[in-house]
Backbone of each chain as ProteinMPNN parsed JSONL, in Angstrom:
{"seq_chain_A": "MTDTPDARITKNIDLAFRFLEEVIEEPARADTLPERATLFLLPPDDPGFNQEQMVLAQMAATTGKETFIWRLGAPKGEQPAVPVRSITPRWPRAGIDPIAVYDRDSDILVVDFFNGTRRGEIEIGTREFGVLLVDSDTEEIVVNVVPRFLSANLAMTSSTPNSSIAGR", "coords_chain_A": {"N_chain_A": [[0.846, -1.188, 0.0], [0.488, 2.243, -0.764], [2.146, 4.824, 0.971], [0.908, 7.781, 2.624], [2.029, 11.134, 1.831], [2.898, 12.404, 4.251], [3.168, 10.223, 6.003], [5.167, 8.922, 4.726], [7.312, 10.704, 4.981], [7.655, 10.678, 7.786], [8.361, 8.026, 8.08], [10.76, 7.982, 6.649], [12.31, 9.638, 8.248], [12.601, 8.056, 10.527], [13.987, 5.925, 9.348], [16.302, 7.237, 8.575], [17.526, 7.731, 11.01], [17.937, 5.137, 11.842], [19.797, 4.407, 9.956], [21.899, 6.145, 10.701], [22.505, 5.076, 13.216], [23.459, 2.568, 12.471], [25.771, 3.274, 11.073], [27.225, 4.62, 13.01], [27.687, 2.532, 14.731], [29.262, 0.865, 13.176], [31.452, 2.315, 11.502], [32.954, 1.803, 9.168], [31.259, 0.706, 7.345], [30.198, 2.698, 5.828], [32.166, 3.469, 4.161], [32.253, 3.174, 1.393], [30.624, 5.079, 0.423], [30.404, 8.009, -1.446], [31.174, 11.54, -0.873], [28.347, 13.587, -0.338], [26.524, 11.89, -1.498], [23.405, 10.703, -2.773], [21.045, 9.073, -0.895], [18.949, 6.243, -0.684], [16.987, 4.655, 1.56], [16.457, 1.339, 2.515], [14.329, -0.546, 4.346], [14.406, -3.766, 6.017], [11.983, -5.032, 6.07], [9.795, -4.167, 4.544], [8.545, -4.492, 1.756], [6.84, -3.203, -0.12], [7.218, -0.449, 0.306], [9.932, -0.379, -0.249], [9.97, -0.941, -2.948], [8.877, 1.393, -3.991], [10.872, 3.145, -3.16], [12.981, 2.252, -4.745], [12.123, 2.981, -7.284], [12.165, 5.764, -6.996], [14.882, 6.071, -6.525], [15.973, 5.29, -8.951], [14.966, 7.31, -10.549], [16.312, 9.477, -9.435], [18.908, 8.787, -10.098], [18.894, 9.141, -12.846], [19.111, 11.848, -13.066], [21.708, 12.4, -12.794], [22.797, 12.481, -10.276], [24.926, 11.11, -7.764], [23.883, 8.153, -6.773], [22.684, 5.961, -4.288], [21.398, 2.902, -2.953], [20.657, 1.877, 0.354], [20.828, -0.896, 2.254], [19.196, -1.419, 5.035], [20.003, -3.096, 8.039], [21.508, -5.038, 6.824], [23.224, -8.155, 6.649], [26.181, -8.778, 8.605], [29.309, -8.364, 7.005], [28.222, -8.195, 4.523], [27.837, -5.802, 1.931], [26.143, -2.916, 2.577], [25.606, -0.684, 1.016], [24.587, 0.047, -2.209], [25.341, 0.981, -5.445], [23.282, 2.962, -7.577], [22.506, 3.115, -10.894], [21.7, 4.737, -13.963], [20.687, 3.175, -16.861], [20.533, 2.663, -20.408], [19.306, 0.216, -22.084], [20.308, -1.398, -25.097], [19.653, -2.982, -28.211], [21.911, -5.394, -29.526], [24.148, -4.746, -32.282], [26.432, -5.393, -33.66], [28.824, -8.049, -34.172], [27.26, -10.217, -33.559], [26.262, -13.46, -32.589], [24.002, -15.393, -32.499], [22.193, -17.631, -30.337], [19.456, -19.691, -29.662], [17.338, -21.032, -27.191], [14.619, -23.048, -26.489], [12.318, -23.907, -24.02], [9.913, -26.204, -23.728], [8.236, -27.106, -21.683], [8.238, -25.107, -19.696], [7.647, -23.022, -21.303], [9.453, -21.052, -22.04], [11.595, -18.901, -23.783], [14.972, -18.508, -24.494], [17.246, -16.242, -25.628], [20.47, -15.92, -26.587], [22.564, -13.544, -27.547], [25.22, -13.591, -28.05], [26.2, -16.106, -27.942], [27.094, -17.189, -25.508], [29.547, -16.023, -25.024], [29.696, -13.586, -23.856], [28.874, -11.651, -20.927], [25.888, -10.714, -19.271], [25.487, -8.622, -16.801], [23.607, -7.101, -15.585], [20.273, -7.301, -14.689], [17.194, -6.782, -16.121], [13.811, -6.388, -15.812], [11.208, -6.342, -18.112], [8.058, -5.255, -19.409], [7.406, -5.556, -22.061], [9.417, -7.051, -23.382], [10.162, -9.149, -21.775], [12.716, -10.566, -19.739], [15.781, -8.874, -19.653], [19.22, -9.317, -19.98], [21.927, -7.357, -19.394], [24.923, -5.966, -20.617], [27.075, -4.346, -18.467], [28.989, -2.481, -19.126], [28.807, -1.758, -21.895], [26.134, -1.432, -22.193], [24.692, -3.005, -23.869], [22.222, -5.409, -24.841], [22.598, -8.659, -23.87], [21.488, -11.133, -23.358], [18.204, -12.323, -23.852], [15.408, -13.204, -22.137], [12.442, -14.759, -22.652], [9.477, -15.121, -21.218], [6.491, -17.179, -21.261], [6.437, -17.647, -24.027], [5.312, -18.964, -26.399], [2.582, -19.046, -25.668], [1.943, -16.361, -25.253], [2.452, -15.296, -27.788], [0.675, -16.753, -29.381], [-1.714, -15.838, -28.39], [-1.518, -13.216, -29.234], [-1.502, -13.55, -32.002], [-4.063, -14.57, -32.469], [-5.556, -12.391, -31.935], [-4.888, -10.633, -33.854], [-6.298, -10.481, -36.492], [-8.714, -9.123, -35.88], [-7.664, -6.712, -35.041], [-6.482, -5.762, -37.396], [-8.662, -5.494, -39.046], [-10.041, -3.52, -37.741], [-8.311, -1.505, -38.251], [-8.57, -0.809, -40.877]], "CA_chain_A": [[0.0, 0.0, 0.0], [1.292, 3.461, -0.845], [2.031, 5.699, 2.133], [0.624, 9.192, 2.369], [3.3, 11.873, 1.884], [3.327, 12.619, 5.636], [3.628, 8.941, 6.554], [6.43, 8.633, 4.066], [8.341, 11.547, 5.613], [7.9, 10.143, 9.13], [9.092, 6.76, 7.932], [12.129, 8.278, 6.226], [13.044, 10.154, 9.419], [12.963, 6.885, 11.331], [15.021, 5.168, 8.629], [17.548, 8.011, 8.594], [18.189, 7.51, 12.301], [18.441, 3.755, 11.851], [21.027, 4.459, 9.163], [22.946, 6.752, 11.525], [22.892, 4.118, 14.255], [24.295, 1.53, 11.849], [27.085, 3.827, 10.709], [27.953, 4.887, 14.261], [28.107, 1.236, 15.272], [30.334, 0.307, 12.341], [31.695, 3.388, 10.523], [33.547, 1.331, 7.907], [30.195, 0.34, 6.404], [29.9, 3.835, 4.95], [33.38, 3.842, 3.43], [32.079, 3.193, -0.064], [29.741, 6.186, 0.03], [31.109, 9.266, -1.719], [30.604, 12.752, -0.28], [27.12, 14.156, -0.91], [25.738, 10.894, -2.234], [21.978, 10.648, -2.474], [20.79, 7.732, -0.353], [17.58, 5.763, -0.49], [17.128, 3.655, 2.617], [15.516, 0.235, 2.355], [14.205, -1.387, 5.53], [14.381, -5.181, 5.64], [10.675, -5.645, 6.29], [8.729, -3.369, 3.939], [8.797, -4.601, 0.314], [6.088, -2.205, -0.891], [7.945, 0.819, 0.45], [11.216, -0.511, -0.933], [9.733, -0.845, -4.392], [8.741, 2.825, -4.283], [12.192, 3.743, -2.995], [13.795, 1.889, -5.91], [11.686, 3.833, -8.4], [12.694, 7.107, -6.732], [16.339, 6.02, -6.681], [16.274, 5.278, -10.39], [14.701, 8.659, -11.071], [17.411, 10.338, -8.986], [20.116, 8.428, -10.854], [18.823, 9.704, -14.201], [19.451, 13.276, -13.032], [23.162, 12.536, -12.705], [23.266, 12.445, -8.886], [25.5, 9.834, -7.32], [22.75, 7.604, -6.033], [22.897, 4.64, -3.691], [20.447, 2.371, -1.983], [21.322, 1.356, 1.561], [20.001, -1.965, 2.823], [19.268, -1.4, 6.498], [19.999, -4.427, 8.637], [22.233, -6.012, 5.995], [24.064, -9.009, 7.498], [27.597, -8.399, 8.698], [30.092, -8.919, 5.915], [27.625, -7.788, 3.25], [27.914, -4.376, 1.69], [24.776, -2.387, 2.567], [25.438, 0.382, 0.019], [24.622, -0.446, -3.588], [25.152, 2.126, -6.339], [22.173, 2.904, -8.536], [22.854, 3.876, -12.096], [20.691, 4.75, -15.007], [21.221, 2.649, -18.119], [19.598, 2.581, -21.519], [19.667, -1.0, -22.805], [20.094, -1.325, -26.555], [19.839, -4.259, -28.891], [23.25, -5.422, -30.139], [24.139, -4.604, -33.743], [27.642, -5.944, -34.269], [29.445, -9.198, -33.514], [26.204, -11.102, -33.039], [26.346, -14.89, -32.915], [22.909, -15.747, -31.597], [21.729, -18.987, -30.117], [18.177, -19.632, -28.947], [16.91, -22.283, -26.562], [13.224, -22.971, -26.057], [11.912, -24.983, -23.123], [8.482, -26.327, -23.97], [7.487, -27.278, -20.429], [8.04, -23.818, -19.014], [7.289, -22.047, -22.34], [10.406, -19.935, -21.948], [12.608, -18.802, -24.835], [16.168, -17.757, -24.106], [18.077, -15.871, -26.773], [21.781, -15.395, -26.21], [23.016, -12.905, -28.791], [26.663, -13.755, -28.24], [26.523, -17.529, -27.824], [27.782, -17.506, -24.258], [30.889, -15.436, -24.921], [29.659, -12.348, -23.08], [28.008, -11.721, -19.753], [24.996, -9.597, -18.96], [25.466, -8.612, -15.327], [22.454, -6.353, -15.069], [19.016, -7.942, -15.066], [16.116, -5.797, -16.172], [12.511, -6.959, -16.177], [10.401, -5.414, -18.909], [6.745, -5.802, -19.745], [7.311, -5.835, -23.491], [10.408, -8.002, -23.903], [10.571, -10.129, -20.77], [13.901, -10.209, -18.959], [16.97, -8.544, -20.445], [20.508, -9.292, -19.276], [22.597, -6.265, -20.096], [26.347, -5.724, -20.348], [27.114, -3.098, -17.694], [29.903, -1.512, -19.746], [28.348, -1.249, -23.189], [24.675, -1.302, -22.109], [24.073, -3.854, -24.881], [21.495, -6.577, -24.362], [23.36, -9.865, -24.176], [20.549, -12.256, -23.333], [16.787, -11.979, -23.7], [14.606, -14.348, -21.662], [11.048, -14.431, -22.957], [8.539, -16.064, -20.608], [5.202, -17.361, -21.959], [6.787, -17.289, -25.403], [4.289, -19.38, -27.363], [1.222, -18.69, -25.254], [1.746, -14.928, -25.483], [2.406, -15.033, -29.228], [-0.573, -17.303, -29.921], [-2.775, -14.899, -28.008], [-1.368, -12.036, -30.085], [-1.899, -13.927, -33.361], [-5.504, -14.728, -32.561], [-6.22, -11.082, -31.854], [-4.429, -9.785, -34.957], [-7.279, -10.171, -37.527], [-9.62, -8.079, -35.42], [-6.944, -5.447, -35.012], [-6.259, -5.245, -38.74], [-9.959, -5.056, -39.594], [-10.352, -2.229, -37.131], [-7.392, -0.492, -38.766], [-8.834, -0.465, -42.286]], "C_chain_A": [[0.889, 1.248, 0.0], [1.061, 4.329, 0.384], [1.555, 7.074, 1.694], [1.965, 9.933, 2.423], [3.795, 12.079, 3.312], [3.858, 11.328, 6.251], [4.982, 8.583, 5.974], [7.585, 9.439, 4.698], [8.688, 10.999, 6.99], [8.706, 8.849, 9.054], [10.546, 7.027, 7.544], [12.964, 8.869, 7.373], [13.511, 8.987, 10.28], [14.101, 6.103, 10.661], [16.355, 5.901, 8.658], [18.283, 7.786, 9.916], [18.665, 6.071, 12.438], [19.748, 3.668, 11.055], [22.174, 5.028, 10.003], [23.434, 5.778, 12.598], [23.802, 3.027, 13.682], [25.7, 2.046, 11.558], [27.907, 4.141, 11.957], [28.496, 3.577, 14.824], [29.28, 0.66, 14.484], [30.648, 1.292, 11.211], [32.215, 2.892, 9.178], [32.482, 0.967, 6.883], [29.902, 1.468, 5.412], [31.088, 4.233, 4.085], [33.173, 3.956, 1.922], [31.19, 4.35, -0.529], [30.568, 7.432, -0.264], [30.441, 10.421, -0.987], [29.352, 13.158, -1.05], [26.349, 13.164, -1.771], [24.266, 11.017, -1.838], [21.626, 9.219, -2.091], [19.302, 7.442, -0.31], [17.66, 4.55, 0.425], [16.043, 2.597, 2.48], [15.459, -0.57, 3.649], [14.061, -2.853, 5.119], [12.975, -5.778, 5.588], [9.526, -4.904, 5.614], [8.877, -3.371, 2.41], [8.059, -3.566, -0.527], [6.778, -0.86, -0.873], [9.249, 0.763, -0.329], [11.068, -0.399, -2.449], [9.601, 0.627, -4.805], [10.095, 3.533, -4.165], [13.079, 3.464, -4.219], [13.428, 2.757, -7.117], [12.252, 5.242, -8.226], [14.213, 7.151, -6.933], [16.721, 6.035, -8.159], [16.031, 6.646, -11.006], [15.834, 9.605, -10.675], [18.668, 10.058, -9.8], [20.088, 9.034, -12.257], [19.172, 11.191, -14.221], [20.949, 13.504, -12.891], [23.69, 12.552, -11.282], [23.896, 11.093, -8.592], [24.518, 9.206, -6.341], [23.071, 6.199, -5.535], [21.628, 4.2, -2.986], [21.269, 1.838, -0.812], [20.385, 0.343, 2.188], [20.181, -1.973, 4.333], [19.211, -2.834, 7.021], [20.682, -5.473, 7.774], [23.144, -6.852, 6.892], [25.519, -8.537, 7.495], [28.38, -9.101, 7.584], [29.508, -8.597, 4.555], [27.654, -6.274, 3.138], [26.487, -3.802, 1.648], [24.53, -1.34, 1.482], [25.586, -0.197, -1.383], [24.399, 0.744, -4.517], [23.979, 1.892, -7.308], [22.588, 3.712, -9.751], [21.748, 3.76, -13.118], [21.31, 4.183, -16.279], [20.12, 2.602, -19.164], [19.964, 1.356, -22.338], [19.407, -0.846, -24.301], [20.372, -2.688, -27.163], [21.205, -4.256, -29.565], [23.146, -5.349, -31.658], [25.345, -5.284, -34.392], [28.134, -7.152, -33.482], [28.448, -10.209, -32.992], [26.428, -12.53, -33.535], [25.252, -15.576, -32.083], [22.648, -17.248, -31.489], [20.44, -18.87, -29.296], [17.839, -21.014, -28.403], [15.477, -22.099, -26.094], [12.917, -24.164, -25.172], [10.383, -25.086, -23.17], [7.695, -26.389, -22.656], [7.214, -25.937, -19.741], [7.621, -22.718, -19.995], [8.178, -20.79, -22.254], [11.397, -20.017, -23.116], [13.78, -17.975, -24.313], [16.989, -17.495, -25.367], [19.367, -15.262, -26.252], [22.419, -14.842, -27.478], [24.501, -13.125, -29.062], [27.128, -15.171, -27.908], [27.395, -17.837, -26.601], [29.139, -16.858, -24.081], [30.9, -14.139, -24.112], [28.668, -12.473, -21.936], [27.128, -10.487, -19.667], [24.797, -9.56, -17.463], [24.213, -7.949, -14.769], [21.169, -6.978, -15.604], [17.897, -6.908, -15.013], [14.837, -6.502, -16.61], [11.719, -5.936, -16.971], [9.068, -6.073, -19.23], [6.727, -6.281, -21.193], [8.216, -6.976, -23.943], [10.804, -9.089, -22.913], [11.812, -9.645, -20.039], [15.09, -9.974, -19.893], [18.191, -8.621, -19.537], [21.426, -8.376, -20.068], [24.06, -6.173, -19.656], [26.488, -4.359, -19.659], [28.035, -2.053, -18.326], [29.303, -0.892, -21.004], [26.848, -0.959, -23.213], [23.967, -2.063, -23.236], [23.328, -5.014, -24.224], [22.25, -7.821, -24.824], [22.424, -11.072, -24.279], [19.137, -11.703, -23.15], [16.038, -13.242, -23.29], [13.143, -13.972, -21.836], [10.129, -15.464, -22.313], [7.235, -16.112, -21.407], [5.385, -17.093, -23.455], [5.683, -17.681, -26.392], [2.903, -18.913, -26.948], [0.955, -17.203, -25.502], [1.626, -14.638, -26.972], [1.152, -15.598, -29.881], [-1.726, -16.369, -29.603], [-2.738, -13.675, -28.906], [-1.853, -12.336, -31.51], [-3.413, -13.996, -33.483], [-6.21, -13.378, -32.495], [-5.875, -10.201, -33.051], [-5.509, -9.477, -36.001], [-8.235, -9.065, -37.112], [-8.934, -6.719, -35.45], [-6.81, -4.886, -36.422], [-7.579, -4.796, -39.376], [-10.296, -3.671, -39.048], [-9.499, -1.13, -37.726], [-7.703, -0.088, -40.183], [-9.732, 0.742, -42.435]], "O_chain_A": [[1.912, 1.294, 0.683], [-0.08, 4.546, 0.792], [1.764, 7.485, 0.553], [2.93, 9.424, 2.994], [4.992, 11.944, 3.568], [4.878, 11.338, 6.94], [5.833, 8.01, 6.654], [8.679, 8.918, 4.916], [9.863, 10.868, 7.333], [9.61, 8.613, 9.855], [11.458, 6.374, 8.053], [14.169, 8.633, 7.458], [14.664, 8.936, 10.708], [15.05, 5.676, 11.319], [17.412, 5.276, 8.752], [19.508, 7.666, 9.94], [19.684, 5.812, 13.078], [20.675, 2.952, 11.432], [23.275, 4.477, 10.022], [24.634, 5.674, 12.853], [24.778, 2.617, 14.311], [26.69, 1.344, 11.768], [29.124, 3.957, 11.971], [29.617, 3.521, 15.329], [30.179, 0.043, 15.054], [30.167, 1.125, 10.09], [31.937, 3.507, 8.148], [32.763, 0.922, 5.686], [29.422, 1.228, 4.304], [31.024, 5.223, 3.356], [33.844, 4.744, 1.257], [31.025, 4.571, -1.728], [31.352, 7.866, 0.581], [29.3, 10.312, -0.537], [29.317, 13.076, -2.277], [25.606, 13.559, -2.669], [23.939, 11.387, -0.711], [21.868, 8.278, -2.847], [18.499, 8.299, 0.059], [18.31, 3.554, 0.109], [14.861, 2.915, 2.346], [16.443, -1.213, 4.015], [13.642, -3.147, 4.0], [12.795, -6.901, 5.116], [8.386, -5.003, 6.069], [9.289, -2.367, 1.83], [8.587, -3.099, -1.537], [6.91, -0.204, -1.906], [9.63, 1.73, -0.989], [11.923, 0.161, -3.135], [10.14, 1.05, -5.828], [10.422, 4.407, -4.968], [13.829, 4.333, -4.666], [14.295, 3.207, -7.866], [12.754, 5.842, -9.177], [14.757, 8.132, -7.44], [17.671, 6.707, -8.561], [16.785, 7.093, -11.871], [16.265, 10.434, -11.476], [19.406, 10.979, -10.151], [21.132, 9.4, -12.798], [19.495, 11.736, -15.277], [21.414, 14.643, -12.871], [24.902, 12.628, -11.08], [23.456, 10.064, -9.105], [24.352, 9.682, -5.218], [23.641, 5.373, -6.248], [20.87, 5.029, -2.481], [22.413, 1.411, -0.97], [19.279, 0.683, 2.606], [21.183, -2.468, 4.85], [18.467, -3.669, 6.508], [20.465, -6.67, 7.965], [23.773, -6.314, 7.803], [26.01, -7.977, 6.515], [28.142, -10.268, 7.27], [30.197, -8.705, 3.541], [27.513, -5.561, 4.131], [25.705, -4.17, 0.77], [23.39, -1.125, 1.071], [26.583, -0.846, -1.7], [23.392, 1.441, -4.4], [23.739, 0.779, -7.776], [22.978, 4.873, -9.629], [20.971, 2.805, -13.125], [22.351, 4.665, -16.727], [18.935, 2.513, -18.843], [20.839, 1.432, -23.201], [18.415, -0.245, -24.714], [21.22, -3.442, -26.685], [21.621, -3.237, -30.116], [22.178, -5.829, -32.247], [25.276, -5.702, -35.548], [27.892, -7.266, -32.28], [28.757, -10.975, -32.08], [26.732, -12.776, -34.702], [25.541, -16.251, -31.095], [22.861, -18.01, -32.432], [20.344, -18.065, -28.37], [18.031, -22.028, -29.074], [15.152, -21.135, -25.4], [13.219, -25.303, -25.529], [9.666, -24.192, -22.72], [6.623, -25.797, -22.537], [6.107, -25.675, -19.27], [7.278, -21.611, -19.578], [7.715, -19.655, -22.378], [11.961, -21.076, -23.393], [13.599, -16.888, -23.764], [17.373, -18.425, -26.077], [19.363, -14.236, -25.572], [22.772, -15.602, -28.38], [24.981, -12.876, -30.168], [28.305, -15.401, -27.629], [28.316, -18.65, -26.671], [29.819, -17.115, -23.088], [31.961, -13.646, -23.728], [27.748, -13.29, -21.973], [27.56, -9.37, -19.951], [24.04, -10.356, -16.907], [23.812, -8.202, -13.633], [21.003, -7.157, -16.811], [17.684, -6.249, -13.994], [14.8, -7.139, -17.663], [11.577, -4.789, -16.546], [8.968, -7.297, -19.311], [6.104, -7.294, -21.51], [7.827, -7.779, -24.792], [11.705, -9.877, -23.2], [11.946, -8.456, -19.751], [15.362, -10.767, -20.795], [18.193, -8.051, -18.446], [21.672, -8.592, -21.255], [24.378, -6.288, -18.473], [26.068, -3.34, -20.207], [27.869, -0.859, -18.08], [29.289, 0.328, -21.165], [26.348, -0.32, -24.139], [22.798, -1.808, -23.527], [23.748, -5.532, -23.189], [22.506, -8.005, -26.014], [22.559, -11.911, -25.17], [18.91, -10.753, -22.401], [16.038, -14.234, -24.018], [12.662, -13.002, -21.251], [10.016, -16.579, -22.821], [6.923, -15.178, -22.146], [4.58, -16.393, -24.07], [5.18, -16.836, -27.133], [2.132, -18.436, -27.781], [-0.143, -16.832, -25.918], [0.795, -13.827, -27.381], [0.618, -15.007, -30.82], [-2.603, -16.137, -30.435], [-3.78, -13.15, -29.297], [-2.516, -11.514, -32.142], [-3.985, -13.54, -34.473], [-7.345, -13.247, -32.954], [-6.486, -9.15, -33.25], [-5.646, -8.315, -36.381], [-8.534, -8.17, -37.902], [-9.532, -5.711, -35.829], [-6.997, -3.688, -36.637], [-7.61, -3.836, -40.147], [-10.76, -2.785, -39.766], [-9.889, 0.038, -37.721], [-7.147, 0.899, -40.665], [-10.04, 1.147, -43.556]]}, "seq_chain_B": "VARYDGAHGFAHRDLLDREGRVVDKRAIPGGPTYGEALQIGRQDFTANWRRYRDAFIQAAR", "coords_chain_B": {"N_chain_B": [[16.052, 24.225, 7.887], [16.909, 21.752, 10.229], [19.67, 20.673, 12.169], [21.309, 18.233, 13.922], [24.278, 18.232, 15.681], [27.7, 17.419, 16.312], [29.938, 18.879, 16.238], [32.482, 21.2, 17.404], [32.806, 20.085, 19.871], [30.632, 19.63, 21.523], [27.258, 18.438, 21.897], [24.783, 19.793, 19.848], [22.079, 21.745, 18.443], [21.606, 22.972, 15.248], [20.008, 25.521, 13.365], [19.371, 26.019, 9.988], [19.346, 28.237, 7.189], [17.956, 28.514, 3.819], [20.155, 28.946, 2.303], [22.067, 27.572, 3.564], [23.207, 28.73, 5.724], [23.974, 29.036, 9.19], [21.502, 29.914, 11.361], [20.677, 29.747, 13.909], [21.93, 28.452, 16.917], [21.899, 25.996, 19.305], [22.76, 24.657, 22.421], [22.203, 21.332, 23.531], [20.178, 20.79, 26.247], [21.41, 19.641, 29.429], [23.718, 18.387, 28.744], [24.057, 15.976, 27.059], [25.3, 12.687, 26.099], [26.736, 11.809, 22.88], [25.316, 9.675, 21.873], [22.934, 9.839, 23.332], [22.114, 12.326, 22.45], [21.558, 11.741, 19.841], [19.226, 10.231, 20.053], [17.568, 12.157, 21.163], [17.463, 13.939, 19.036], [16.165, 12.317, 17.184], [13.623, 12.025, 18.359], [12.84, 14.683, 18.366], [12.769, 15.394, 15.595], [10.868, 13.566, 14.662], [8.608, 14.387, 16.025], [8.402, 17.089, 15.365], [8.791, 17.711, 12.627], [7.063, 18.833, 10.819], [6.735, 21.449, 11.7], [9.35, 22.447, 11.418], [9.587, 22.234, 8.64], [7.547, 23.966, 7.742], [8.448, 26.402, 8.789], [10.795, 26.706, 7.378], [9.903, 26.92, 4.738], [8.367, 29.207, 4.981], [10.309, 31.127, 5.629], [11.681, 31.191, 3.301], [10.139, 32.579, 1.56]], "CA_chain_B": [[16.57, 22.881, 8.124], [17.527, 21.555, 11.545], [20.77, 19.71, 12.12], [21.952, 17.895, 15.198], [25.685, 18.298, 15.308], [28.635, 17.198, 17.41], [31.148, 19.699, 16.043], [32.842, 22.12, 18.499], [33.01, 19.35, 21.116], [29.426, 19.406, 22.332], [26.076, 18.16, 21.069], [23.932, 20.968, 19.731], [21.187, 21.762, 17.291], [21.703, 24.162, 14.399], [18.978, 25.779, 12.368], [20.014, 26.567, 8.794], [18.424, 28.782, 6.195], [18.036, 27.791, 2.549], [21.509, 29.103, 1.75], [22.971, 26.736, 4.351], [23.796, 29.516, 6.818], [23.441, 28.715, 10.518], [20.803, 31.089, 11.892], [20.456, 29.542, 15.346], [22.716, 27.333, 17.446], [21.508, 25.798, 20.707], [23.259, 23.449, 23.094], [21.127, 20.469, 24.023], [20.264, 20.871, 27.712], [21.755, 18.444, 30.19], [24.999, 17.841, 28.292], [23.923, 14.55, 26.762], [26.311, 12.032, 25.269], [26.328, 11.847, 21.477], [24.27, 8.66, 21.69], [21.676, 10.4, 23.855], [21.728, 13.421, 21.558], [20.975, 11.12, 18.641], [17.841, 9.868, 20.365], [16.829, 13.421, 21.331], [17.223, 14.416, 17.677], [15.16, 11.451, 16.563], [12.311, 12.392, 18.914], [12.523, 16.048, 17.935], [12.371, 15.403, 14.177], [9.625, 12.812, 14.492], [7.49, 15.172, 16.565], [8.333, 18.497, 14.937], [9.269, 17.968, 11.272], [6.145, 19.727, 10.09], [7.042, 22.827, 12.122], [10.609, 22.815, 10.756], [9.323, 22.419, 7.208], [6.752, 25.174, 7.528], [9.293, 27.575, 9.069], [11.765, 26.804, 6.274], [9.201, 27.438, 3.552], [7.967, 30.592, 5.31], [11.497, 31.981, 5.564], [12.151, 31.241, 1.907], [9.268, 33.447, 0.76]], "C_chain_B": [[17.179, 22.824, 9.52], [18.59, 20.48, 11.427], [21.288, 19.481, 13.53], [23.411, 17.61, 14.901], [26.569, 18.071, 16.535], [29.927, 17.976, 17.229], [31.324, 20.637, 17.234], [32.912, 21.406, 19.848], [31.782, 19.186, 21.991], [28.229, 19.193, 21.389], [25.18, 19.396, 21.039], [23.045, 20.852, 18.491], [21.367, 23.069, 16.532], [20.433, 24.289, 13.57], [19.643, 26.478, 11.191], [18.952, 27.163, 7.881], [18.676, 28.096, 4.851], [19.38, 27.96, 1.853], [22.53, 28.259, 2.516], [23.653, 27.491, 5.474], [23.15, 29.128, 8.14], [22.791, 29.975, 11.083], [20.506, 30.929, 13.38], [21.261, 28.328, 15.792], [22.375, 27.18, 18.917], [22.118, 24.523, 21.243], [22.067, 22.626, 23.561], [21.256, 20.414, 25.539], [20.669, 19.541, 28.339], [23.063, 17.811, 29.759], [24.954, 16.359, 27.957], [25.143, 13.994, 26.033], [25.841, 12.128, 23.816], [25.219, 10.828, 21.204], [22.923, 9.156, 22.18], [21.172, 11.517, 22.944], [21.073, 12.873, 20.285], [19.505, 10.777, 18.897], [16.974, 11.108, 20.57], [16.485, 13.991, 19.95], [16.132, 13.616, 16.997], [13.755, 11.827, 17.047], [11.876, 13.768, 18.409], [12.034, 16.051, 16.484], [11.04, 14.675, 13.974], [8.429, 13.651, 14.936], [7.306, 16.498, 15.832], [8.693, 18.754, 13.48], [8.355, 18.903, 10.502], [6.444, 21.19, 10.429], [8.33, 23.316, 11.447], [10.369, 23.099, 9.272], [8.592, 23.726, 6.954], [7.601, 26.432, 7.743], [10.29, 27.796, 7.932], [11.107, 27.416, 5.041], [8.824, 28.897, 3.771], [9.147, 31.532, 5.129], [11.977, 32.151, 4.125], [11.323, 32.191, 1.057], [9.695, 34.911, 0.807]], "O_chain_B": [[17.883, 23.744, 9.937], [18.436, 19.507, 10.688], [21.656, 20.421, 14.234], [23.74, 16.848, 13.992], [26.229, 18.478, 17.646], [30.895, 17.77, 17.962], [30.38, 20.837, 17.997], [33.065, 22.065, 20.876], [31.882, 18.653, 23.096], [28.196, 19.69, 20.264], [24.862, 19.97, 22.081], [23.236, 19.993, 17.63], [21.289, 24.149, 17.117], [19.858, 23.293, 13.131], [20.399, 27.43, 11.382], [17.824, 26.676, 7.803], [19.514, 27.199, 4.758], [19.708, 27.216, 0.93], [23.709, 28.23, 2.164], [24.569, 26.97, 6.111], [21.94, 28.915, 8.213], [23.462, 30.992, 11.263], [20.119, 31.896, 14.037], [21.268, 27.298, 15.118], [22.539, 28.119, 19.695], [22.023, 23.458, 20.633], [21.036, 23.181, 23.944], [22.305, 20.041, 26.064], [20.319, 18.468, 27.847], [23.485, 16.808, 30.334], [25.724, 15.571, 28.508], [25.915, 14.739, 25.43], [24.693, 12.484, 23.551], [24.307, 11.078, 20.416], [21.897, 8.931, 21.539], [19.972, 11.644, 22.697], [20.152, 13.477, 19.735], [18.649, 11.013, 18.045], [15.799, 11.12, 20.203], [15.371, 14.463, 19.721], [15.275, 14.175, 16.312], [12.821, 11.933, 16.253], [10.712, 13.988, 18.072], [11.0, 16.646, 16.179], [10.191, 15.123, 13.203], [7.372, 13.628, 14.305], [6.182, 16.979, 15.691], [8.887, 19.911, 13.108], [8.802, 19.665, 9.645], [6.412, 22.059, 9.557], [8.398, 24.447, 10.966], [10.88, 24.075, 8.722], [8.963, 24.497, 6.069], [7.495, 27.401, 6.991], [10.59, 28.934, 7.571], [11.664, 28.3, 4.39], [8.944, 29.721, 2.865], [9.008, 32.607, 4.546], [12.609, 33.153, 3.789], [11.739, 32.572, -0.037], [9.058, 35.76, 0.183]]}, "name": "protein", "num_of_chains": 2, "seq": "MTDTPDARITKNIDLAFRFLEEVIEEPARADTLPERATLFLLPPDDPGFNQEQMVLAQMAATTGKETFIWRLGAPKGEQPAVPVRSITPRWPRAGIDPIAVYDRDSDILVVDFFNGTRRGEIEIGTREFGVLLVDSDTEEIVVNVVPRFLSANLAMTSSTPNSSIAGRVARYDGAHGFAHRDLLDREGRVVDKRAIPGGPTYGEALQIGRQDFTANWRRYRDAFIQAAR"}
């Protein structure tokens, strides 16, 4: 459920002090944060709020601010600060050596545009194309995972005639 | 903007204007430890953030 603006502010005040307590307890945890970084704090027990925070963090990253999420209550030994960056995935154009694997039982199609020779470290879920694995350096899409491949396309095919009639 | 601060060797609260200038500096009564001052700050912001916000916006006009 979405918080009201006032509830959101009150929650962020509480989270800010939890963040301060964590850093006071173990200052080295903040070592990876640059000066004047913009922080979005994620509590361990509020997935709805965290989803909204992630959206805000991505918006902040697109403005060029050095943006981080901070996972409150992260287990010792894990890095609580994670940089957020804005990327624009693009379909590869050169050096393509595609291989596709379809699994009938799960109806999932996996297209690897570089036949396993490159890694896509960043996973992006999209409504239109399914899951994209993107090279963090070049922002090229390396792998495309398409769930409901046949069922979605059959549904689209069966609706096409009506669409084209309506378009005439 | 209000800021709880431990600079100058004692816990205090600064009020800043929109240019970042300190317009008020008050020691926290009772000479609390920094840990206690942190909790005092937490209570103050939770209870009074609307007042701080309104005063900031008012001063900016």
